[in-house]
C-alpha positions as CSV (number, residue, x, y, z in Angstrom):
1,M,3.3,28.1,6.6
2,G,3.4,31.4,8.5
3,D,2.1,33.1,11.7
4,L,-1.5,32.0,11.3
5,V,-1.3,28.4,10.2
6,E,1.2,25.7,11.3
7,L,2.0,22.6,9.3
8,E,3.6,19.5,10.8
9,K,4.1,16.1,9.1
10,A,4.9,12.8,10.8
11,N,4.1,9.1,10.3
12,G,2.0,9.8,7.1
13,I,-0.2,12.4,8.9
14,A,-0.1,16.1,8.3
15,T,-1.4,18.2,11.1
16,V,-2.6,21.7,10.1
17,T,-3.2,24.0,13.1
18,L,-5.0,27.4,13.0
19,T,-2.9,29.6,15.3
20,N,-4.7,33.0,15.5
21,A,-5.0,33.5,19.2
22,P,-7.2,33.8,21.2
23,A,-10.1,32.4,19.1
24,N,-8.4,31.3,15.9
25,G,-10.7,33.6,13.9
26,Y,-9.9,33.6,10.2
27,S,-8.9,36.4,7.9
28,Y,-8.0,36.6,4.3
29,A,-4.3,36.2,5.4
30,M,-5.1,33.1,7.3
31,M,-7.1,31.6,4.4
32,R,-4.2,32.2,2.1
33,E,-1.9,30.3,4.5
34,L,-4.5,27.5,4.9
35,D,-4.8,27.3,1.1
36,E,-1.0,27.0,0.8
37,A,-1.0,24.2,3.4
38,I,-3.8,22.3,1.6
39,L,-1.9,22.4,-1.7
40,D,1.3,21.3,0.1
41,V,-0.2,18.2,1.7
42,R,-2.2,17.4,-1.5
43,M,1.0,17.1,-3.5
44,D,3.1,15.4,-0.8
45,E,3.0,11.6,-1.5
46,S,4.3,10.9,2.0
47,V,1.1,12.4,3.5
48,H,-1.9,10.0,3.7
49,A,-4.2,11.8,6.0
50,I,-4.7,15.4,7.3
51,V,-5.8,16.5,10.8
52,L,-7.1,20.1,11.0
53,T,-7.3,21.6,14.4
54,G,-7.0,24.9,16.4
55,A,-4.3,26.1,18.8
56,G,-5.1,26.4,22.5
57,E,-7.5,24.9,24.9
58,S,-10.8,26.8,24.1
59,F,-11.3,27.3,20.3
60,F,-11.1,25.2,17.2
61,C,-12.2,28.3,15.2
62,A,-14.6,31.2,16.0
63,G,-15.1,32.0,12.3
64,A,-14.3,35.1,10.4
65,D,-12.7,38.0,12.3
66,I,-15.6,40.3,13.0
67,A,-13.4,43.4,13.6
68,Q,-12.0,43.0,10.1
69,L,-15.4,42.5,8.5
70,K,-16.5,45.9,9.9
71,V,-13.8,47.7,7.9
72,M,-14.1,45.7,4.6
73,T,-15.8,47.2,1.6
74,P,-18.6,45.1,0.1
75,D,-16.4,44.1,-2.9
76,Y,-13.6,43.1,-0.6
77,K,-16.1,41.0,1.5
78,Y,-17.4,39.3,-1.7
79,N,-13.9,38.3,-2.8
80,F,-12.9,37.3,0.7
81,C,-15.9,34.9,0.8
82,L,-15.1,33.7,-2.8
83,H,-11.5,32.8,-1.8
84,A,-12.6,31.1,1.4
85,N,-15.1,29.0,-0.6
86,E,-12.3,28.1,-3.1
87,T,-10.0,27.1,-0.2
88,L,-12.5,24.9,1.5
89,Q,-13.5,23.3,-1.9
90,R,-9.8,22.5,-2.4
91,L,-9.7,20.9,1.0
92,E,-12.9,18.9,0.3
93,Q,-11.7,17.7,-3.1
94,T,-8.3,16.6,-2.0
95,P,-8.3,12.8,-2.4
96,K,-6.9,12.2,1.1
97,L,-8.8,11.8,4.4
98,V,-9.3,15.1,6.3
99,I,-10.2,14.9,10.0
100,A,-11.4,18.0,11.8
101,A,-10.1,17.8,15.4
102,L,-12.6,20.0,17.3
103,N,-10.5,20.9,20.4
104,G,-12.9,23.6,21.5
105,H,-15.7,26.0,20.4
106,C,-16.5,25.6,16.7
107,V,-18.9,28.3,15.6
108,G,-19.8,30.4,12.6
109,G,-17.1,30.1,9.9
110,G,-15.3,27.7,12.2
111,L,-18.0,25.2,11.8
112,E,-18.1,25.9,8.1
113,V,-14.4,24.9,7.9
114,A,-15.1,21.8,9.9
115,L,-18.0,20.9,7.6
116,A,-15.6,20.8,4.6
117,C,-13.7,18.0,6.4
118,D,-14.5,14.3,6.0
119,L,-14.7,13.3,9.6
120,R,-15.2,15.5,12.7
121,V,-13.8,14.3,16.0
122,A,-14.7,16.4,19.1
123,R,-13.1,16.8,22.4
124,E,-15.5,15.9,25.2
125,G,-16.5,18.9,27.3
126,R,-18.4,22.2,27.2
127,A,-17.5,23.3,23.6
128,K,-20.2,25.1,21.7
129,I,-21.0,24.4,18.1
130,G,-23.3,26.3,15.7
131,L,-24.0,28.8,13.0
132,P,-25.1,32.0,14.7
133,E,-24.7,34.3,11.6
134,V,-28.4,35.2,11.6
135,K,-27.9,37.2,14.8
136,L,-25.5,39.5,12.8
137,G,-28.1,39.9,10.1
138,V,-26.2,37.8,7.6
139,L,-26.1,34.1,6.5
140,P,-23.4,31.5,6.8
141,G,-21.4,32.5,3.7
142,T,-18.5,30.0,3.6
143,G,-20.6,27.0,2.5
144,G,-22.6,26.5,5.7
145,T,-26.0,26.8,4.1
146,Q,-25.1,24.0,1.6
147,R,-22.9,21.6,3.6
148,L,-24.9,21.7,6.8
149,T,-28.1,20.9,4.7
150,R,-26.4,18.0,3.0
151,I,-25.2,16.5,6.3
152,V,-28.2,16.9,8.7
153,G,-31.1,17.4,6.2
154,Q,-33.1,20.5,5.3
155,A,-35.4,20.7,8.2
156,A,-32.7,20.4,10.9
157,A,-30.3,22.7,9.0
158,L,-33.0,25.4,8.7
159,E,-33.8,25.3,12.4
160,L,-30.2,25.6,13.4
161,M,-29.5,28.5,11.0
162,L,-32.7,30.4,11.5
163,T,-32.4,30.3,15.3
164,G,-28.6,30.7,15.3
165,R,-28.5,28.7,18.5
166,T,-25.3,27.0,19.7
167,F,-25.3,23.5,21.1
168,G,-23.0,21.0,22.7
169,V,-21.0,18.1,21.5
170,Q,-23.6,15.5,22.5
171,E,-26.3,17.1,20.3
172,A,-23.8,17.6,17.5
173,T,-23.1,13.8,17.7
174,E,-26.8,13.0,17.6
175,L,-27.3,15.2,14.6
176,G,-24.4,13.5,12.7
177,L,-22.2,16.6,12.7
178,V,-19.6,14.9,15.0
179,H,-18.6,11.4,14.2
180,T,-16.9,10.5,17.4
181,T,-15.6,12.0,20.7
182,L,-12.4,11.6,22.6
183,P,-11.7,12.6,26.2
184,G,-8.5,14.7,25.8
185,E,-7.9,16.1,29.3
186,T,-5.8,18.8,27.5
187,S,-5.8,19.9,23.9
188,E,-2.4,18.3,23.5
189,D,-3.8,15.0,24.8
190,F,-6.7,15.3,22.5
191,L,-4.5,15.9,19.4
192,R,-2.5,12.9,20.3
193,E,-5.7,10.8,20.6
194,V,-6.9,12.1,17.2
195,R,-3.6,11.2,15.6
196,D,-3.9,7.7,17.0
197,Y,-7.4,7.5,15.5
198,A,-6.1,8.7,12.2
199,K,-3.4,6.0,12.1
200,S,-6.2,3.4,11.3
201,F,-6.6,5.1,7.9
202,V,-2.8,5.4,7.2
203,P,-0.4,2.7,6.0
204,P,0.5,0.1,7.0
205,E,-2.8,-0.4,8.8
206,G,-5.0,1.6,6.5
207,A,-5.5,1.4,2.7
208,S,-5.2,5.2,2.2
209,L,-5.4,5.0,-1.6
210,A,-8.8,3.3,-1.3
211,V,-9.9,5.8,1.4
212,G,-9.0,8.7,-0.9
213,L,-10.9,7.3,-3.8
214,I,-13.9,6.4,-1.7
215,K,-13.9,10.0,-0.7
216,R,-13.7,11.1,-4.4
217,A,-16.6,8.7,-5.3
218,V,-18.8,10.1,-2.6
219,K,-18.0,13.8,-3.0
220,S,-18.0,13.9,-6.8
221,G,-20.7,11.3,-7.2
222,A,-23.2,13.2,-5.1
223,E,-23.1,16.0,-7.7
224,L,-23.8,13.7,-10.7
225,P,-26.8,11.8,-12.1
226,L,-26.8,8.2,-10.9
227,S,-25.6,6.7,-14.2
228,E,-22.6,9.0,-14.3
229,A,-21.9,8.5,-10.7
230,L,-21.8,4.7,-11.2
231,S,-19.5,5.2,-14.1
232,L,-17.1,7.2,-11.9
233,E,-17.3,4.5,-9.3
234,R,-16.3,1.8,-11.8
235,E,-13.4,3.8,-13.1
236,L,-12.1,4.4,-9.5
237,Q,-12.6,0.7,-8.7
238,Q,-10.6,-0.2,-11.8
239,R,-7.8,2.1,-10.7
240,L,-7.8,0.4,-7.2
241,F,-7.8,-3.1,-8.8
242,C,-4.5,-2.2,-10.4
243,S,-2.9,-0.9,-7.2
244,A,-0.4,-2.6,-5.0
245,D,-2.7,-2.2,-2.0
246,A,-5.5,-4.2,-3.6
247,K,-3.1,-7.0,-4.4
248,E,-1.8,-7.0,-0.8
249,G,-5.3,-6.8,0.7
250,I,-6.6,-9.7,-1.4
251,A,-3.5,-11.8,-0.8
252,A,-3.7,-11.1,3.0
253,N,-7.3,-12.1,3.0
254,R,-6.6,-15.4,1.3
255,E,-3.6,-16.1,3.5
256,K,-5.5,-15.1,6.7
257,R,-3.0,-12.5,7.8
258,V,-3.0,-8.8,8.6
259,P,-2.4,-6.7,5.4
260,Q,0.5,-4.3,5.2
261,F,-0.6,-1.4,3.0
262,E,1.6,1.1,1.3
263,G,-0.9,3.6,0.0
264,K,0.0,2.7,-3.6
């Protein structure tokens, strides 16, 4: 993609890596590269799942580049936040599984990026997680106030954002922010483990079309009245009933064998 985001594709999995050393802090330039990567993998039929991670041993992402924020005009900051929100919404609405591989510290805007992913897998260790924006006199402005609340509930989200405290992987798991942890002695080991985890959602083992449409039903349905959400669910189910994967899954169940999905 460029100097700030790397994109690699193999075995149905796209790995998107934030590469702004040392803390992978994001800028408008990085968000443009991330946006480009998201659109690339969204349109690539060979990609069935996306792993988003940070380069290095210590940081997934430390959020927005504070040094750049200091020199931005208020109008520029507004449009910077608007584009970042649009980028993360594109990631969130892409009908493919997105796994955040938290290889290190994940704070501020970095956590906001991770919250826009479907599953969050963390490397065991001393990484810190949190939204400390209140200590700068601002709020989490890239979706944090909304996504964190939807994930952990209003009371817990308020406490975390009002105190701005950071916390470890274990507490993040207890809160439901992190879905699973992997040992990963090095970040390279960890990424390999996350890719192995992702394979369970990718053909031939995983029915990736169903995974993507389950994601769409949940993400879009949550914003609709129940009757409309149920209608969306029926339409997506009908689409799956017409798919090759549904035919294969049902046939394999009847024949008592392991299905071989194609993502179609």
